N, C-alpha and C positions, 0 to 999 in steps of 0.2 A: 751424502755421508761426511761426514768435518775428521781434519786427519788432525792427529795427534804425535806428539812424540815424546818419549815414554823410556824409563826406568826403572825393571819391569828385576824382579828374582826371577834364576832360571829354578824349575822346579826338575821335578822326577830324578830316578839313580839310574838313567841308561839300559835300563832292559828291553829287549828286545825278542825274545822268548815269546812262548804262548801268553805268558801275560806285558804286555809291555808300557816299560813307564819312562819312555826316551826324554833323553835332555829337552827339555822347551820355556821358552819364557809362563810367565802365568798368567801371562791374559790371551791366551793358546784357551782360548773355547767363547771370550768374552767377546771378542771383535776380531775382523780379517786384520793378520800383521804380516811384517816383515820385520825380522829381529835378524840381530847379530852376534852370536854365541860363540866366538870364539874357544876351542880346545888344543887341552893340549896335546901331547905326541901320545898318549896312553887314548883320546878320545874323551877324555873329562873336562865341563867345561873348566877354563884358564878363570875365567871369575865366577862368583854368585849372585852376579847379575848381567844384565847385558842391553841394552839398546833395543829400541823396537821403534819403529813408525807403522799406529795402527789407523784407523778407519771405522766410525760405527754413525750409525745416527743415535744411539740412546748408549750417552756413559755410565749411566745411573750404576750398574755390577761395577766397573774397573774405578769408578769414582768412590766406592763403598770399600776398597780394600786399600788401606793406609800405607802397605807395603810396593804401591804400586803411583810413580812420581808421571807429573806432566815437568819435563824441566823445563818447558818455556810457565809452566803453571797457567795460570790465567790468562797471561796478559799474549797470546796467543789465542787468537777465537775459532771458536767449534764451527764457523761456522765456512774456513776457508776446507774447500774440498777438494783442488786440483794442484799435483803436483808444479804447477808454472805457479799456480798464484802462490801452494807454500813459499818455493822457493822465492819468488819476489818480494814477498813479509818477509825473509827473514834474512835477506840483499839489503832491505827498505831500513830495517830497524836497530838499532846496537841497545850494548849491553846498558848506556845509560839510559834508554828509555826506558826501563825496568824501574819503578820505585825501591827504594832504597832497603824497604825493607825483605823485599820478595828477590830481588837481587841478593841479600846477605845469606837467604833462603836458598837459592840455587847454587852459589857457592858453596856452601854444607853443602847441600845433596853431592857434589859434586866431590869436593876434597873426601870428605865420609869414606868415598870408594874410592880414591885412592887417584882420581885427574887434578893433575897439574895445574890450575885456569890461575896458573904467575904470567906467564903471556895476554891473557885478556885482560884491553881498556873500558875506558867506558866506552872509547868508539872503535870496539870490535864489534864487528855484527853478528847477531844469532848463529847467523850461518858460519860466521867461525866458530862460532862456543860448540857447533854442532861433528862441527868435520875435526875441533880437538879432542870430545868423545868419544868418534871415530877410530881419531891415530892413535889413544889412550888401548881401544878394547883391540887396535888392528896391529898397533905399528907401524903403519900407513892413512894415508886421506884417500877413502875412495872416490872415486869419478863419480859425477850428476850421476850415469849410465847406469854404473854400479847400484843404487838405490830404486827400489819399487815398491810400491803399494798396491799390489791387486783386491778388484773384491765390489 
């Protein structure tokens, strides 16, 4: 089962009565995932999108939805299936390793969602890119033990 880092819309209206429609990433039901959905004081999502780490053998349903973006696109192989492998991969690759057109697309994907990418350079690791996204969402960078994917 390959791992992917995704940016997904937050769906749902937060109702939890007889008819439940909780806030959740759009990837819910398509693949096992862990998501970061920060909330406002009233419980509503702080952003219209969230960051997810998902695991699947079949990404066809996810790939068919144009609203779900792979953070590293095709540059992060779907063959990586353990957290240790993905962590090593993210640490060993830099922004400069991504071809220019896909690098620009990734930058647009992030800046259009309000992520300040100015601290990134061609020497920044992919792990630093991921940390920047989580820092934007949470206001701090979570530790390595704070991120897990079960399933």
